[in-house]
C-alpha positions in Angstrom: -45.2 51.2 -93.0 -42.5 48.5 -91.8 -43.3 44.9 -91.3 -44.8 43.7 -87.8 -42.4 41.4 -86.4 -43.7 39.0 -83.4 -39.8 39.1 -81.8 -39.9 42.3 -81.6 -43.0 42.1 -78.7 -42.1 39.4 -77.2 -38.7 40.6 -76.4 -40.0 43.2 -74.0 -42.5 40.4 -72.3 -39.8 38.4 -72.2 -38.6 41.3 -70.4 -40.5 41.7 -68.1 -41.3 38.1 -67.3 -37.7 38.3 -65.8 -37.4 40.8 -63.9 -40.3 40.1 -62.3 -39.1 36.7 -61.3 -36.4 38.3 -60.1 -38.0 40.7 -57.9 -40.1 37.6 -56.8 -36.8 35.8 -56.3 -35.2 38.5 -54.3 -38.1 38.8 -52.4 -38.2 35.5 -51.4 -35.1 35.2 -50.4 -35.5 38.7 -48.6 -38.1 36.7 -46.2 -36.1 33.4 -45.9 -33.0 35.7 -44.8 -35.7 37.5 -42.3 -37.0 34.2 -41.4 -33.3 32.6 -40.6 -32.0 35.7 -39.1 -35.4 35.3 -36.8 -34.6 32.1 -35.8 -30.9 32.4 -35.2 -32.0 35.1 -32.5 -34.2 32.4 -30.7 -31.7 30.0 -30.7 -29.1 32.7 -29.5 -31.9 33.8 -26.9 -32.8 30.3 -25.8 -28.8 29.6 -25.5 -28.8 32.4 -23.2 -31.5 31.7 -21.4 -30.4 28.0 -20.7 -27.0 29.4 -19.8 -28.5 32.1 -17.1 -30.2 29.1 -16.0 -27.3 26.7 -15.4 -25.3 29.8 -14.3 -28.8 29.7 -11.0 -28.6 26.7 -10.5 -24.9 26.5 -9.8 -25.8 29.4 -7.9 -28.5 28.0 -5.5 -26.6 25.1 -5.5 -23.5 26.4 -4.0 -25.6 28.2 -1.7 -27.4 24.8 -0.6 -23.9 23.5 0.0 -23.1 25.6 2.3 -25.8 25.8 4.4 -26.0 22.0 4.7 -22.4 21.9 5.2 -23.2 24.5 8.0 -26.0 22.4 9.5 -24.1 19.2 9.2 -21.6 21.1 11.1 -24.1 22.2 14.1 -25.5 18.4 13.8 -22.0 17.7 14.7 -21.5 20.0 17.3 -24.6 19.1 18.6 -23.8 15.6 18.8 -20.3 16.3 20.2 -21.9 17.9 23.1 -24.8 15.2 23.5 -22.1 12.4 23.2 -20.2 14.9 25.8 -23.4 15.6 28.0 -23.3 11.5 28.2 -20.2 11.2 29.2 -20.3 13.3 31.9 -23.7 11.6 32.9 -21.7 8.4 32.8 -19.3 9.8 34.8 -21.2 11.2 37.3 -23.0 7.7 37.3 -20.5 6.2 38.1 -19.1 8.5 40.8 -22.4 8.5 42.6 -23.1 4.8 42.7 -23.2 4.4 46.0 -25.8 7.6 46.5 -29.2 6.9 46.3 -31.3 7.3 43.0 -33.5 10.3 43.2 -36.4 9.9 41.2 -39.1 12.8 40.1 -40.0 14.6 43.1 -43.8 15.1 43.9 -45.1 18.5 43.1 -41.6 19.5 41.3 -39.9 19.1 45.1 -37.1 16.3 46.0 -37.0 15.1 49.5 -35.6 17.4 51.9 -32.0 16.2 52.6 -32.2 18.6 56.5 -36.2 17.2 56.8 -37.1 18.4 60.3 -37.1 14.3 61.4 -34.4 14.2 62.0 -34.0 17.1 64.6 -37.1 15.8 66.0 -37.5 14.7 69.5 -39.4 11.3 68.2 -40.6 10.0 65.2 -43.8 11.0 66.6 -43.3 14.8 67.1 -44.9 15.9 63.5 -44.6 19.5 63.3 -47.8 21.6 64.0 -49.5 22.2 60.4 -47.4 19.9 58.7 -49.3 16.4 59.4 -52.0 15.3 57.1 -55.9 14.9 58.0 -56.7 12.0 56.3 -60.1 12.9 55.3 -58.6 15.3 52.5 -58.3 14.4 49.3 -54.2 13.5 47.7 -53.0 14.9 44.4 -49.7 13.0 44.8 -47.0 11.4 47.2 -43.4 11.2 47.6 -41.9 8.7 50.6 -38.7 9.8 52.0 -36.9 7.3 53.9 -34.5 8.8 56.6 -31.3 7.5 58.8 -32.7 9.3 61.6 -28.6 7.9 63.1 -26.6 9.5 60.5 -29.2 12.3 59.3 -29.2 10.8 55.4 -31.8 10.4 53.0 -31.5 7.0 52.3 -34.4 6.5 49.4 -36.9 8.2 47.8 -40.2 7.3 45.7 -42.9 9.1 43.4 -45.8 7.5 43.4 -49.1 8.3 41.1 -52.1 10.0 42.6 -54.2 6.7 42.8 -51.4 5.2 44.7 -51.6 8.1 46.8 -54.8 8.0 47.8 -55.0 4.3 48.1 -52.2 4.6 50.9 -54.2 7.2 52.9 -57.3 5.2 52.7 -55.5 2.6 54.0 -54.4 4.7 56.8 -57.3 6.5 58.1 -59.2 3.2 58.4 -56.5 1.6 61.5 -56.5 1.7 64.9 -54.0 3.2 66.6 -52.5 -0.1 68.0 -51.4 -3.2 66.3 -52.0 -5.5 69.0 -50.7 -8.3 67.3 -46.7 -6.7 67.3 -44.7 -7.6 70.3 -44.0 -5.4 73.0 -40.2 -4.8 73.4 -38.4 -3.9 76.7 -35.0 -1.5 75.7 -32.3 0.2 77.0 -33.0 3.7 76.1 -30.1 3.7 73.2 -31.8 0.7 71.8 -35.3 1.8 72.0 -34.4 5.1 69.4 -35.5 3.9 66.2 -32.1 3.9 63.3 -34.8 4.9 60.7 -38.5 6.4 59.7 -40.3 6.6 56.5 -41.8 10.6 55.7 -44.9 10.6 53.3 -45.0 13.8 51.8 -48.2 14.1 50.5 -49.5 16.5 47.9 -52.7 18.7 48.8 -54.6 21.4 47.1 -53.3 23.5 50.5 -49.6 22.1 49.9 -47.5 18.9 51.2 -48.7 17.6 54.3 -46.6 14.3 55.4 -47.3 11.3 58.1 -44.2 10.1 59.5 -43.8 5.8 59.8 -41.5 4.7 63.0 -41.0 0.8 62.0 -37.8 0.5 64.3 -36.0 0.8 67.4 -38.1 -0.6 70.8 -40.9 2.6 70.9 -44.9 2.2 69.8 -44.8 1.5 65.6 -47.5 3.3 63.8 -48.3 6.2 61.5 -48.5 9.4 62.8 -50.1 12.5 61.9 -49.0 15.2 64.4 -53.1 15.0 65.7 -54.0 11.0 65.7 -51.9 7.8 65.5 -52.6 5.2 63.5 -51.0 1.2 64.4 -48.4 -0.3 62.6 -50.1 -2.4 59.7 -48.8 -4.0 56.4 -51.6 -3.0 54.0 -50.0 0.7 54.2 -46.7 -0.5 53.8 -46.7 -2.3 50.8 -48.1 0.4 48.7 -45.5 2.4 49.7 -42.5 0.2 51.0 -41.0 -0.6 47.5 -37.6 0.5 45.9 -34.8 2.4 47.9 -37.7 3.1 50.3 -38.3 -0.7 51.3 -36.3 -1.5 54.3 -34.2 -4.5 54.9 -36.2 -5.7 58.1 -36.4 -3.9 61.5 -37.7 -5.0 64.6 -41.2 -4.5 64.3 -41.5 -5.5 60.1 -39.8 -8.6 60.7 -42.7 -9.3 63.2 -45.2 -7.9 60.7 -46.4 -10.1 57.5 -47.5 -9.3 54.4 -45.6 -6.1 53.9 
């Protein structure tokens, strides 16, 4: 029987142990390699994603620049048009220095340039159906001052509904004549008024008028076509403002407080 040798038994054990360790090491290396490859893939994906974001930002930035550039151009064009319009408006203002200003009109309408008062036989000849019944509520007023001899509009002024009603209320309590005004004896050509004011009131039925005479030598006053009210200062001072206010006249020079 052969002699038992312990070293012979250890040899296979050592070999088996070394083989197991080698297999474990190889397995661990494989796992580490797999982890490394996974990390590389994730980093590559992150880099690619970052590059894609940069490209998108650049693309959006370019589009924004194009858009804002277009807006700037539009703004510059609009500013140019506005500036040009301002220059034209300024030029128009310079060429119309001698023309009375045109304020906003009552009920969206300016004083008529060719008003019937310019061709009427007298300033009390208000056409039928156009005169104001002083009992009618009014919601606006535009005073129009006319040169009766030259046939031109001298000035106009727009007033609020409150002022409009105040003017009517001040007129409707007046007598037919102001006995304190002087009575003039004039030649026919001098007796004719040189200018007059048309009060155009806004009512529910449309524009209704009162004609005002304060020049010449005829009887001055407020005329509605159906009634005459004497010339007094109370209504005059409410609307004789701005370009509607005369420098003076035969009767105004004798009237105080207007």
